[in-house]
N, C-alpha and C positions, 0 to 999 in steps of 0.2 A: 376241289378235282384232286386227285391221287395222283402224287408224285411219279415219275417216270423211273423204273428200276434202273441200276446205273448200267449193267451188261445187257440190257433189251434189245433186244433184234427185231426188227418188222421188216416184210417184203415191200419194195417201192419199185416200181414202174418208171422205167427210163423215158420219158416222151422227148428227148432231144442229145443227139452226142453232135457238138459245134468244136470244130477243127480252130484253133484259134493260132496257133503257130505250126510247125513241120512236126514238132514234137510236145504239143500240149493238146488237151480238149476240156470243153465244160461239158460238165454231164447235168443234165436237168434231170430231176425227180419229183415225179406227182406225190402228194401226201393225200390219202384218202380223208374225207372230213373226218371218221374215229378217229385218226391218230393224229389231229393235226396240234391239239394240245399237248400230245408227246414230245412232237417234235417243234414247240416254243424252242426259240434261241434267242441267245442274245449276241450283236454283231462281237464276231470275230472268234466265234466258237467252232467247233468240227463235227465230223462225222467218220466215224468207223467203218469200212465196207467190208465185206468177209465174200469169200469163197474158198469152193474146194479144191483141191490139188489132184496132179497123175498119181501123186504118190500117197493121196488118201490121206493128207495133212491140211489142217485150215490155212488159209492165208487172209490176213487181213491186214487193213492199210488205212490211214489217216489223212482224211482230205477236209480242208477249210472251208466252210463255207461262205461264198464270194456275195449271194445275193444280200440285200438288205434285209434286217430284222424286222418282224411283224412289230406292229406298236402292242405295249401292252397292255391297253385296254381294247383292244380287240381279237379277232381270230385270230388262230395258230396258223400256220404260213399253207398255201396252198400247194407251194412247190418250192425246192431247193436246188441250187447250183453250186456244182464243184468243181476247181480246177485242178485236172491232173497232168502233170507234167512226167513226158517219158524219162525213166531211168534204164540204163544201161543196167542191163540183166534182171530187172526188176521186173516178177512175175506179176501182178496187179496192173503195172502200169503199160506193162505190154498188151495184157490181155485186156483194157481197156481203150489202148488206140487200136488193135486188131479186129476185135471180136465184139467186143459191146454195140449194140444198135437200139434203134429206137423201139419199144414193146418190150425189152428183154425187163427181168425182175430181176431185183439185186438187193440183198440182206444188208439192210444197214442200223448202223447202233442208233441209239438217241442222242441226240446233240451234248456235247462234254468241252471242257476246257474252260480256264480260266483267262486266258490272252482277250480280254473284254473292254468295252467301255459301253456305261450305263449313260445314254443322254441325259435321262432326267435327271441324273446327280452331278449331271456336269454346273459349274458356277455360271454365273451369266457372263454373256460375250466370253466365254471362254477360248481358248486355242489351243488346238491341238496339234500333233505333230507324227509325224513315222519316217524311219529310214529303210527302206527295204528292199531284197536284192532278190531279182529271178522272180517264183512262184511265191516268194511272202509276200504279194501284192495281193493274193488272196483273201486273207481274212482282214487285211487292212480296206480292200475295196468295201465289205461290208461295214466296216467301221466309219468308215468317212461318208459313205452315203446315208447309211440312218441317222446318224451325226448332225447332219448339213439339213437331211430333210425335217427331224425332229424340232431343231433347234435353231430357227430362223436368225440367230445372233452369234452363233459360232463359226470360228474358224478352223480351218485344217491345213496344213501345208505339209505334201507329200514330197520324200525325196527319194527317189528310185534309180536301181542300178540293173542295168541288165546287159549283156555282151553286145546284141546288138540291136538293130530296130525290128529287124527280121523274127525274133526270138524273144520279142517284148510282150506278155501275158495282156490281155483285158485293156488293149490298144483303145478300142472304142468305147469300154464302161467309163476309163477314165477321162477320155476327152470329152466325153458327155458332162460328168461331174464339172467339169471345168466352163462348159459351156452355160451349162443349166446355173453355176455358182460362181460367176466371174470373179465377182468383189470378195467371197468369203474361202474360195480352195485354190489352193496355191501349189503347182506343179512344178518339180525339178527334175529333169532327167536327164543321167548322166550315162553313157556307153562305155563300156571297158574293153570292147575292140574294135572301134570304128566309131569314125571322125563325124560329129552332126555339122549341119550349115549353119547353125546356131545353138546357143547356149554355150554350157561348160566344156571345156574339154575333155577327151576320150579319158579311160583310164579308172583305176580300181578305188572306189571310197574307202581308205582307210582312215586309220587314227589321225594322223597329221592333217590329212585333208580333210575329215568333218569337223575337227577344231577349228579350220579357221575358215570353211564353210559358213556352218550355222549360223555363226552369230551374224553373217552378213546377209541371211537370208529372212531371220525373224527375231523377234527378241526375245531370245533362249530364254531367259528368267521367268518371264511372263506365261512360257508355255505349261500348261497346268496338267497334260501328260505325252508322254512320250513311247511310242509303239516301235519298237525294233523288230524284223522278222526277215529270216532269208539263212543262209548259209552261215554255220558258227562263226568264222572267221569276221564275216558281215557284223555280226547281233555283239560279237565281242569289241570290235573296233568302235562301235559305233557307241558302244557303254561305258568306254576307257575316253572318248573322245568328251560325252557328257559329264562324265565324273569330272574331267581337265576343265571344263566350261560350270564348275559348280553346281552341276542340276542335282538336288535331293533324290538321293536314290529312289524313294518311294514314287517319284513320278515316271519313272522308268517301267517299262513292262516288255518282256523279252521270249520271244517264243523260235527254238531253231527249226529247221525245217531239213539242213543238212549239215552232216559233220565230216566235215575234211580231215582232221587229223584226231581220233577218238584217244592219242596219250595226252594230249591237254585237256581232257574233261574234267570239269572242275568235282573235288569230291565232294561227298554231303556232306557231313559236319565235322569238327575238328575231333568231337568225342567219337567219332564211328569211326572214323580213321586210326587214333588213337587205340583201338580197340582191334583193329585187326588181326594183328598178331595173335590176340587171343583165340579169336575164330579159326587162323591158321593152323595153331595148334593142337586144334581137335579135330580138323579133317582127320578122316581114316579111321576115326574111333564107332561110325555107325551113327545112325541118327539118336543124336542125344538131346536135340533139341526138339520142340513143340512151341507150334504156332494156334492163337487163337485169336480167328477173326468174325469181324460183324460186318454183315452184309445185307441190305434189304430188309436187318430189324431180326435175324437171324445170326446167332452166332454159333460157332464149332470151333475144336480143338482137335489139333492133327500134327504128327508128328513131321520133320522135317529132313529130307533123305540128307546125308553126306554131299554138299556143292550143292542143294539146291536152292533157289530162291524162294521167298516167303508165299511170293503169284504162283510160282510151279506148284507148291506144297496145297496151297488151298483150291488149286483148279483140280487136283486131284480127287475133292470132294464136292467143290460145287463149281460147276462145269460155266455156271453165271458169273462169275468172278470179272470186273471190267478189264480188259486189255488190250492193246491192237499194236503197237512196235514191239515192244518187247526189247526196246534197245534204249529207255532210257529218255528217249526222245520225244515222244508224244504225251505225256503225263496221266492216260488215260488210267493207269493203275495206281493211283495216287490216294493214298491212305495216314491216318492219323497213328503214329505209336504213342500207345494206349501207356505198356511199362514192356520193359525190358530193353535189351540193346542190340543196334542193326550195323550192319555194313554195306553201304552202298556203292557198287563197284562202278557206275559213269552216273551223272547227275546234268540231265539238258534241257530238264524240263522245270524244275522247282526252283523260285526264286529265293534267292539269302532270308526273305522274310520265313519264307512257308519253312524252310529248314528247321531256321530258328523256332519257330512254333510247334516243331514236334511232328513236322509229315514228312511220309518218305514215300520213294514209288517202290513196291511190293515188287517189281520185276526185277529191281536191281540189288534188293535186299537181301542180306544172308545175316540169319541169329548169330550172335554174339556171346548173348546170355542162354541156358535152358527154358527160360520163358521167356517166349514173346508174345505179345498183344496189338493186334492192329484193327483199326475201325475206317472200315469205307465208306459208312455213313454220312464222319463229320465233314 
C-alpha cells in the first residue's frame, strides 16, 4: 500500500448535516472505495477542510474525526464524521452552518494528528481517562468508542465540561456509550453556567477543582493514559492538576482547540528562545537564510524572506506542503529540524517530548542560522 501524501486533498461528498446544538453541526462525509485506505485513521486524528474565499485566498480549518476508527485488519472507513462548532466571525464554521448541505462536495486532506490512542497497544485491563471542554469531546468520542469496542477488558472515564446542557455536543452519542458499556464507561458532566438536578455543582473545572475531583472518581495512579482536550485554559489547568497528583508526564496527551490568551503561549525550546535576539538583529537585512525541506521523498532549497516563516518559504515553492491553521494550534505542519536553529513564535500543538526530540511547527518557525533543514517526512 502506498502511503498517503502529507498534504493530499481529495473531494468527498457530504451525505448528512446534523444539527447538534444551536451552534454546532456534525458533517458526515462519504469515502469512495478507491480512497478508503488513504482515509484510514487512528482514533483521535483530524481532517483539514478547505474552500476558496471571496478574496481569492484559500481557507483551511481542522476538525477532529468523531466516528470510531476502522479495525486495523479491516477495510478503510466508508464514511467519516466531524463536529463543527460555530466560531464568532469564523469564515469556515459560518459556511458549514449556513451553506453546506447533503450532496455538496468538500476538499478534505487525509487524516493527520498525534492525539491518538492505539487500542492494540493498550495494556491488559487498561484504564484510560479524559478531561474535555466544549468541542474537545470530538476526538475523545472516537478514542473512547474505538477502545471500548476493540478491547472488552478496557475501561474509560470521561470528565466533560460544558456551558449548559443545551450547548453540549454529541449528547446522544455519549449516552449511547454509557448504555452500551455501563460497567466500563464512566461519565462525569460539569456545567459551568447551569445547575444540574443531580451530579456535581456548576462551575469551571480549574486546577484546584480537578486536583480534588479526580482522585475521588478513579484510581489516578493506575490510569494508563490521560487525554486533555478543549480550550487552552482547561487543558493547562488539567495538566497542572495531574502533575500535582504525580501523574508521569508521559501518560498525558494534550490537544488545544481554542486559545483564550496568546500571551500565555509556551515557547518552543529554551535554545530557540535564547536565539531570538540573534534572529531579530538580522531583521531588515533581506533574505539571508535558506531552508532545505524534504517532503514526500523530494527535497529542495529556497531563500527565506525577512520575517517569513519556514512554512511560507516552502509554500512559495511547494504548494503541497501540509498546513491548516497557521496559528501553532493544529500541528499539521510539524517537521523535524535536521540542522540549524529556529525560533518558534507560538506552540500549542507539540508536546515537550516532541520539541526535545527536535520537532518544530513550520508555520511558527523562523530561521536563526543562515542554513536550516527540516524534514516533513519524519
